[in-house]
N, C-alpha and C positions, 0 to 999 in steps of 0.2 A: 504493500500501500505505500502509494506515495505522501508524503508530508512533510512540510517544510517548516512546521511550527512547533510547537511545547511536544516534547518525547512522549510524554505521557496520554499521548491518544493514540501511540500504539504500542499494545502488549507484545509482537513479537521481538521486541528490543531488548537488548540485556543493557539495564539501567546503575550504572555505579554508583554507591552512595556519595554526597557532595567529599568528607575527606577523602574517601580513597581517589577522586577525580584530582584534588587539589595536591596531591603526591603524587598520583601516580600518569592523571589524563586517560584516556581510552587505550582501548590494546587492540590489536589487528581484526577481532574477531569484529567488536564493536563497531569497529569506524565500516567492516564490510557490511556488518547488517545494515547499517545508515547510507552506504552508495546504493545499495540494490532498494532502499526504501526511496531514493530519492533524495535524501534529506542533505544534501551537498549544497557548496555555497558559490554555484556557477552562474552566472548574471550575462548580461546583456550589456557587452562592452561597448556597441554598435557606437561611434561619433558623429557619424550624420545617418543618413538618407540609403538605403540599397541602390548597389546601380539597377536593380527592375523598377525602382518608384521613379529616378530619373527619367528612363526608357520610356517608362509609362506617360509620364508628365510630357513629353517632347511631342510622343510618338502619335498618340491616340489622340489627338485631337481636332475638331470639325472641319478645319481648313483642310484637315489630309485627308479625312476621308471622301470631300466632295471632290478634289483635285486625281488622291488617288484614283476614283472611278471614273472619273476623265480621262485619267490618263491608262488605264486597265483599257478601255475602250480604244484608242488609239494603239494602244501597243497589236492586241489581240488582231489589227487590223493590218500590222504590221507599216505603219507607218512611224519611224522610229524617227524620223527629222521632228518630225512635228510635234514632240515629248517634250521640246524647250521649258514649257511652263512649270513643269515638275523640277526642274534646277533651282525656283525660289522653297521649294517646300520642301526638299531634298537637304539644301543646304540650311535652311531653317532650324531642322530636326538634326543635323551636324552638328554644325554651330553649339544652338544650346547645350548638346549632350557635353560635347569636350568640356565645356567649362565647368559645368557643372561637375563632372568626374571628376576631374583638375582640383578643383574644391573637395568634395570629398577624400578624396585622394592623399591631399595636404594633411587634413583635420584627421584622417584616420592616421597618418602617424605622429601627430600629436600626441595620442591619447595612448599609444601603444609606453610610452616612456613611464604611466603611470600603474605599475606592478611591482611592487615591494615584497619580498617574500615575508611571512610573518613566522614567531618564533612564538610554537606547541607543543605542549606535553603527549609526548605519544608512549604507553608503554612506562613509564618512570624518566624517560629519556626526554630533552630538550633539544627537537629539531626544528630546522628553518625547510615550509613547506608554500609553496605558490598556494596564494588565497581562495583558487577553486576549489580545492583537495581539502579544504575544511569542512567538517561535518557538523549537525547539531549536537550538544554534546562535550563538542572539545575544545581543551581550557588552553586561554591563547595569554602570556605573558604580555603586556603592556610595558612601554616606558614612553621615556620625551621623546618628541619627531614619531611615532608609531603613528598610523591611521587603523580605524576600529576597520576591521574585516568585514563583520557579521555584528548583527543586536544580539547584545550580548548581558547576561547579571556580573554583578562583581561578586566574588569570591572575598577579594582580599585586595586592600587599599594603602598605601604606604603614600597617602600622601596625591593620590592620581588625580590630577584636575582635567578634563577636558573641554577642548575648543567647539563647540558644536553649531561657531557662525554658518559652517554652508548649511546647515537643515534650518537654523531658527534666524538666522540673520545677527543672535546677540552676539557681540566682540567680547566680551566677559569672559572666562572659563569658569567652570562650574565641577565644584571642589564634588569627589563620588566616593561615598561610601559600601560597605557591603549590602550586598540587596540592591542596589542602586541601579536602573538601567542607565547603561550606554549605546548607544545609537550609532550602525553602520555610515561614513563617511565623517566622523566627528575625529580628532584627531588630540594624540594626550599632548599636553602642553607645561608637563609636570608629574613631578613623582611617578611609582611603578605602581601595578597590580595586576592580579589575574582575575580571568572574563573567563566566564561558562558561555558561549552560547546556546542561544534559544530560539534563534532566527533568522534562516540563512537564505540565501540566492532570492530568488522572485517573493520571497516572504519577508524580508528586510525593510523595515522602515523607508529607506533610501531607495531600493527596488518600486517600492508602492509609490511611492510620491514621484517617480521618473516614468510612471507606466502610463497614466493619461497622457504626460508631455510628450512621450513616445509616438502614440496614434497619427498618423500623417493627413496636411491639409493642405491645401493648396493655399501659396501666397494669394492675398487680392493686389491686382494688378489692375485700375483701372484704364490703362492702356489695352490689357487684353483683353479683361472684361467690354472695351468698347467693343473692340473686332469681333471678337465675339457674340457679340449682339447684331453685329452689321452680318456677320455671317448668316447667323438665327433666320434675320429675316430674310435672308434670301434664300435658306436653306428650304425654307418655308412657299417662298413661293417658285421655287425652282420645276417644283412638277408643270402648273399649266404654264412656265416660260421654255419647259423644254419642250415641251408639245406646240406650241406656238412656234418655236424656232426651229423645232424640226418637221412641222408638216412646210415651212415656208419653204424650207433647203428641199426638199423635196418635190413639191408644185416646182418651186423654181429649176428641177433639175429636169422638169417635164411631166411629172406627177407621181405616184408614190407605185402606180405597174408598171410604166416607163424607166421609172430609176430601177426596180428590180429585173426585170425584162432584160435592160442594158448594159445591167452591170454600173448603176454609174451611182447606186446607193453609196456604198462606201464614200466617195466622194462629197456625197450630201450629209452623211454623218460626220465628217470630218470636223468638217465648216461650221456644223451643229456644236459639234465639243468645241472649238476654238472660240464660237461666241461666250459657251457658256464658263469655260474655262475664266475668259477674262473678266465675268463678272463678279470672280473671287480676288481678294487685294490681299491676295498671298505675299506680292513685294512686301506692303506693310509691314506683316508678322514678319520679315525677314529684316526689314529694317530696324524691327524693334530688337529684333534677336540680337543683331549685331551689333546694336548701340548698348547696352544691357554688357554684353562679351565684352567689347571693347574697355566700359567702365570699369569693368571687374579685372582686367587684365593692367588698365592704370591704376585701379585701390589698391591691387596686392605689390603691387610697387611698394605703397607705404604701410604695408603690412592691415593691409584691409580684407578679409577674406569672404568674396559674397557666395555665401552657401546657393540660394538659390537668387536667378536674375532680376525677378521684378524689384528683389529689394532695396538697389539704389535710388528705383522709383518712387517706393513706400515711402523714404524717407523725405523725400521734397515735398510730401502729402502731408505728413507731420506736421499737426497741429499743438502736440502734446507729448514731453519726453518727460517719462517718469523713470529715477534710475535708484539704483541703492546707493547707500554712502561706502563703504566698506570694500576697497578695490577698483567702486567707481569715482568718487568724488572724494576719496582719501587714498594713500599709498598702502593702507590697512599695515597696523601697530604703530606705535608711538615713539617721539620721541622725545629726548629729556626737555625740558620746555626750562628751568629758570629755581634756583629756592627761595623762598620766600620764609616772611616771618609768621610767627603764630595767630597775630591777628592781622587779617586786612588793612584794620584802619591804622593800624600801624606805620609813619613814616617807613618809606622801603627802602634799607641803606643795600652796600652791596654784602648782598647775604651770602655768597660764598666764601667772601674775603673775612665776614662775622665770622663763619664757621670756622673751628678749628682747623690746622692742617690733618690732623687724624682723622676729623669727624673726612673731612673730602676723600682720606684716602681709604674709609671705610668705604666711600660709597662706592669708589672706584674698583674696590673687591667687589661688591657685591653685581656689577656693572660687568665683568670680569668672570665669574663664578659660572662654568659649565653645564652649571643647574639650573639658572636662574632664570625665574619667567620672561616673558616676554617686556613686561614693562620693566623690570630691576635689570635687564638686559642693556636697555636703551641707555643706561648710566654709563657705558663703553665711551659716549660718543663726549660726553662732558666733563669725566676724570677717568683721567687715565692711570696717576699714579699709588700702585699697589702699594699698601704697609710690606715692608721686607720684615717685621718681626712675625715669628711664627704664631699662625693660628690654633686656639689650644681649644675652642667647640664652633659647634656649628649649626644652626637650625635649621632646614633649608622650607622655604617659601611651600606651604601648599592653599588652598583655597578654605580647607576648613580652619588652621590657624590665622589664616591670616594677613601673616607676619614672618619674615624670614630673620636669621642673627648671627653675628659671628663676633667671637670675645678673641682679642689683641693682647698681648703689653697694656692697651692703653685703655683695656675695659670692654666691655658689652657695646655691642650699636646694632639698633634693633631697627629697621625697615619694613614697617607694612600701613594697614589700609588706616585709616582716622578712626575707623569706628572699633578698632581693636587695639588701638593706643591710647587714644583719648577720651575720657569721661565724659559719658552721656549728659547734655546740657549744659556742658561748660564754653567759653565763649570762645577757647578753641576749636572747638566743635562747629559751631556757628559760622566760624571763620572757611573752616575745609565743606561745609555746605554751600557753602557762597561761593567757594572757586570751583567746587562742582557744576553748581549750576550756571556758571561760568562756559562751561564746556573743556574744562582742565583736568583730566585724572590726577588724581592727588594723594600723594602716599605721609606718611612721618617719618622722619629720622630721629631715633631716641637712643640716649646712654645708660649704663648702668654700670657697676664697677664686677658687674661677673654674671654668667649665666648660670640659673640653679642646675641642682645634680643631685644625682640619687648617691642611696650608699653606698653601690659602686662606682660614684665616680662619674657616671655617664651625663652627659645631658639630657634636662630633661625638656623635651618641647613645650614650654610655659613662656608666660613672661617676664622675666627678672624683678627684683624685688626694685622698689625704689626707682624706678623707669623715670628720667626726665626729658621729656622730649624738647627737641630742641628747634628741630624747623620745618615746615613744608618743602618734599620735595615734589614740583608737579612736572606731569607731562603734558603732553598735545598730540594729537591726530593729526598728521601731513596731510594736509590739505592738495592734492597734484598743483602742481604751478600750476598749469595749463589751465584748471578746470574754469579761477575765475573767464578768463578770457572767455573760452569756450562756453559759459554760461550766458557771457554778456553776448555774444553771438547770437543765440538762440534766442534770447529777449529782445534783439533788434529786431531778428526775422519773425517778431511777433507770435512765438510758441511758447505755452506755458512749460511750466515747469515744475516735475513733485519729488521730492526725497521719499520714498518709501523703504525703512531700513526697518530690522528686526533690533535694531542697538538701543540705547539709553534713552528718550526723546531729547534730553538735554544736550548729550554728545552730539545726537545728530543737529539740533538746531546751531549748536556753537561750529559745527565743520558747515551750514551752510551758510554761515553769516560771513565766514571766514572766505568765502567761494563768491560771496557776493550777492548773493538770496537775501530779500526781504524776510525776513522770521519776527519782525514785531508782534504777530499773531499768534508766538510760539509755538512751540510743535505742538503735533496730537497724540496722545498714548490710546493707542486700538488698541489695547490690551483692555481696556475701558470701554470698548466696543463689541457687536455679533460681527460675527462672521459676515455678514449680510444682510442686506435690506437696507433701508431708508434713510437712516443712521446712518450708516458706514457711506453710502454715495452721497449727500448730503457734505459730510464733512471731504470727500475726497472732490467734490466741485467744489467747495469755497476755501479751501485749506493748501497747504503747499508743503509742508513738512509733519512728517509722519515717524513716532519711532514705536519700537516694539510690534511691530506687524509680520504676522503668522502669515507662512506662503498662501492658504486657503485666503485669507484678506489682499492679501495681495491679486491676485487672479482675479479676485472681483472687484476689487479697487479699479482694474484693466478694465472689468466687461461696463463695470459703473460708467466709466468716461465714453466707453464707445458707443451705449446703448441714449447716450445724449449726444452722439452726431463725431465724438471726436476719433481721431487716428494719432492711435497714439504708438508711439516706441518705447520699451523698456531694454533698460540694459541692467545687467548681474553679472554674478560667477560664482552665487553660489546653489545646491539644490534646491534651496529655499528660493531661489528665483525662477525655478524650473517653468512651473506651471504658470506664471506669469507669462514670461518671457515666450509660452505657446499663446498664450491667446489673446497675445499682444499683436497688433498690426506690422508692427517690424521688432523681432527680440533679438538682439546682440549680446554678444558673451564677449566676457574682456576674455582676454590670450591665456591667463591662469585658472580658466573657471573649471568647475566641474563637467566632465565625460557626457554626462545627461544634460547639464545643463549646453554645452556647445552644440548636442545635438539636435537643441529646437530651435536654438538662433537660426535667424537667418544672414544673420551677418557678424565675425568673429574681428573682433580688435586685436590679431598678434602678439601685438606688443603692448598691450593694455591701454594704449594711449587715449583718453575721453578727445583731444584734442580732434581725431582723426575725422570726427563726424560733422565739422564745418565741409572737408572736401569730398564727401559720402555726398552732402546735401545740396553740394556746389553741379557733382554729375548726376546727380537725378532729376535738377530743374533743366540741365539744360537737355536730357532725356528728354522730357515730358515737353520741353517747350519747343524745340525742334521737332518730336516724334507728333507733335500737333499741326505744326508745318505744313508737312511730307501727309498728313492726312489730308488738308485739303487736296493735296495730287489725287493723292491715294480712293479716294471718296467719291470726284469729277469723275475718275477714271471706268471706274464701278460703278456708277450710275449712268452715266452712260452708254456701257456696254450692254445693261439692261436695257435702258430708251433702245439704243440702236437695233436690238437684238429684238425687241417686241414690235417697233417699228417695222422695220425690215421684214418680220413671220409674218405679217398681218396681211402688208403690200405684197406677200412672197415674193420678194428678190432676192437673191441670190447675198448670202453673207459679202462683204466686199473685201474681205483681208483671208489670205491664208494664216494656219498657224503661225508661220515663220515670219511671217511679214507682220503681224500685229504681236509677237514677241518683239524685233525691233523696236516698232512705234511707242512699245510698252519702257522696255529700255529707256529711250530718249524722252520722252513725257514724264516719265515716271521712277521708273526704276534707277537710272544714272543719277541724274538730279539727289534723286531722294539718300541716297548713299554718304554724298559729299556733306549735304545741309545737315543729316544728324552731327558731322562731327564738325558744323560752326560751335563755336564757342557762346552763348546764350546763357543770360544770369537771371532770366525774368521769372520771378515767383511764380509758385503754381496757384491757377485759378481752376476752380473744377469746373464741369461741364464742356471739357475740351469737344466731345461729339456731337450737342446740338448746333454749337459754335462754328464746325468744321462742316457740318451736315447743309447747315443757312446759304453756305457760300457755296458748296459742293453740287449741290439738285439744280438750282440755276446754273451754275457753269456747264452741266449736264446737257440742260435744256439745248444751251447755246451750240455748244459740239455736235450735238444728235439734229439739230436742225440744218448746220452746215453740212456735214456728212453724206445725212440723204437729201438734201440741196446740189451734191456732187452729182452722187447715184442717178439722181433723176435727168441730170444735165444729159449725163453717160448714156443714159439710157434711150433719151429722145433726139441725139442723133444716128441709132439706128444700127445698123451691120456696120458702118460706115468705123463704129468701137466695138474692138473685140473686149472679152470679161479682164483681161491681166491689165490695160490701158484705163480700166475704170477702178480697178487696184490702185494704180499706181496715183491715179489722180487725189483717188479717197487717202492714201496714207502721206501725200502733199499736204493737204489739206490739215488731216489729222496732226502731224504733226509741227504746224506752224500755229495752229491755234496753241495744243498743247506744251510746246517750248515756251510761248511766252508766258501762258500759265505759270509756269514754273517762277517767273518774275515777280508775280502776285504775292510771293511766300518768304522771299531771301530780302524783302524792303530791310530798309534802305541800300540800293545799289552800286554798295564801295566793288571796285576793282575786279579783286578775284572772285565777285560774285558774278558779274558781267563777263568776266572771260571763261567763267562755265556756263554760262549761256551761248554765247559764242560758239564755242568749243559743240554742244549740243546743234544748233543750226551746223555746223560744221558736218556733223556725223548725218545727220539727216540727207544734205546734198551729197556724201559720198557713198552712203545705202544704195542712192538711185544710181549713182553716173559710173562709179570704180566699176570694171568689170565685171571682177568677181563679185564680188556683192550682188551687182545687177544679176549677176545666171542665177545666185543661190536666192535671193528673195524672187526670181521668176515675174521681174517686173516688165512694161515695155510701157516706153513716152507715150501717152495719150498725143492726142491730136493736138495742134497749135489752139484752137478755139477751147475744147476741154480743158487744158493747162491751165490757159489764161484764165479759166473760170476759176478752179482750182486755187488757185494765188489769190484771185478775186474774194472767193468766199471764205479763205484763211486771214485774208485782209479784216473782211467784216469782224470775221468771229472776233477776231485781238482786239477790236474797237469792243465789241459789243461785253468783251471778259473785263476791260478793263472796267465800263458802266456796271456791273455787276459787282466789281470789287468796292466800287466808292459809295455804292448803294450798301452794302456788307459792311462797310468801315461805317457810315452815318448811322446803320443799326446795332453794331455793335457799340457805340457811344452813345447811345439811348439804353439798350437791353441791360450791357454788360461791361459796363463802367469800369469794374474793379480792371477786367481782361485789359483792359486798352492803358490804364493807369500802372500797370504791371509792365504791358510791353515797353512803355514812353521810359520809364523809368530803367528799363534793360538796355535802352536804347541809347540813355545819358552815362549809365556806368561802362 
């Protein structure tokens, strides 16, 4: 029977007594019993999405379904040269897969570094085992620096202090005594102990916390969502459109019976496929993918790893950034601040000078002690001269005692918490509380003649008698030097900031204030709030700094912001942050984050530098702003393709392009310029509703282009047998590319020199496609008679004029109904 919980649920197991476990641990038979029962510590250590998930994301899309069916028809008919329209879809899949798979490999390599062996008692001996080989009831020896490999009960403790910040966010160590629980993923910061595993593998606390976070969900991208919406609309309309187009082409070929009897139905189907494929904006999907991939490569050079392509776009849409304190706002740990007199009201002299040389040397010893807790170890930077006299006695620090002590020839020196060394209600305790409320971690240095000893002369772990407190020793969390500038940048961009920390609210408020945040309203202690509900929602909407936030509260606070229309980014490094990162619109993990936290994030700051985010925001803005520009081109093309296909189908006129001709026109009027436009610099702020704005411009433009193309075909047909089909195709190509290339100029204004050069190259490409012999033959062009050639140019010029008129009306509409978009564009041009 498989069981990864308490052993008492399986009567087939041989369970030794607690005394026997303490001494000998499990024997080989008992270990084998638990392995067969599935009670091992095997865990899913994957740090990122699976290869299958990445393939599924990029391959199984509505774009690829429609284009794949069109391609299958063309290939079945043996017309390989007419499958060029599939290249965009194939490139879209390949580029996206390569970029995200590369990110996965890089992240997996990071995760493999965190696999330290564990000290376990087996058959009376201490052995080193990989954590996967541990089983329930194993007795593990823990010492400072070890990570707890599974949930366990404490059997013995010698000052065992555990840092549970990865699970709870609380930065202070927790003293552990016999029968206390220690949870997987916490780490030992002081003392030693023996613990008995009671829940391992997927039953451990950390694994359960990460289970929900591992569920795959597609990141929301407005760009991709907008494109999917367009394709969905087209897909709904495809059945009647295909019927109209196919019937029109069959009738144009001489009728259904004639087409099959004379074997011309294949040509009609190829032309129909060309018309239908042109209605799908596959190039827009490719340009978006290339933009995402290019941004990912660029940001990777700055140690920013993009796990999912749309992540860079999402940050540009974010209007609330939530972040943890430790590891994000601060560097983690503390640094020595200064020595202060025992009364904060006392005028401050140079306290370090006022303290005797012996006292300063004692502080240096505390900082240099290899068993020092992280706070005392910070003294090493401020005090370096260690006493040369021999050490007569030591009391190691533990969270239970809340002090440590050392005895030299100069007497006993005690360093500990004010609550342990100062009398309650005293003026000195009041001063200590004031210092703590200002965000300083405060300890007291005191002196006594000697440490207390028992009858055998052994040091007794007790506060010495006649102890004289000398001064406060203060420590400050080190706010990242880049944090104030980064937060100021976000505020200047109109982005709200929220600190969600599991640490003490006063400590959180102090760090936030140092980083430049407004903390006049104080920090909210969320341990006094429910895990969810209106009270929690009201707090997160109206306040900015929160302490003692548990993992469920972090997640629910993110969800509450989203329910009120906010786009939320969440940064963090602990397992306690994983659920919030999972549900945020954009989860951002620090480089030293837990593997489960990195697995659910969309973006990883490999070097842990918070100031990388502004560059990500800039890249996201460039992508969104430029993709909105090229969307005008692609939707114009898609709309006129639909209108042209329906119109020609109703008129029963043959579609005036071969697939290869249309692919070249598409390259000149949309695909080629779009590639360069997406690379243009653009700092415009994100303004929602890009699809509506694009459609308002694209639909009238499509009507203009369709009208001009139908007019060219009407004039060609009116000339009778003097004009052949290839000449009408060439004339239609000229009119389309003339208008389409000018349409490019409407989205790249102001027309600077390099942009005009691009337009010139596009017109040169149009001329080359028609007149260069090799290209002329490939496209099967035939120059139209002079009259039709003239009309194709005249209608092209008329179309250009009407496109410009439509642009002016569109700009007026924007100023009236979308002033934010106009202002954002103006500000970007000025910058």
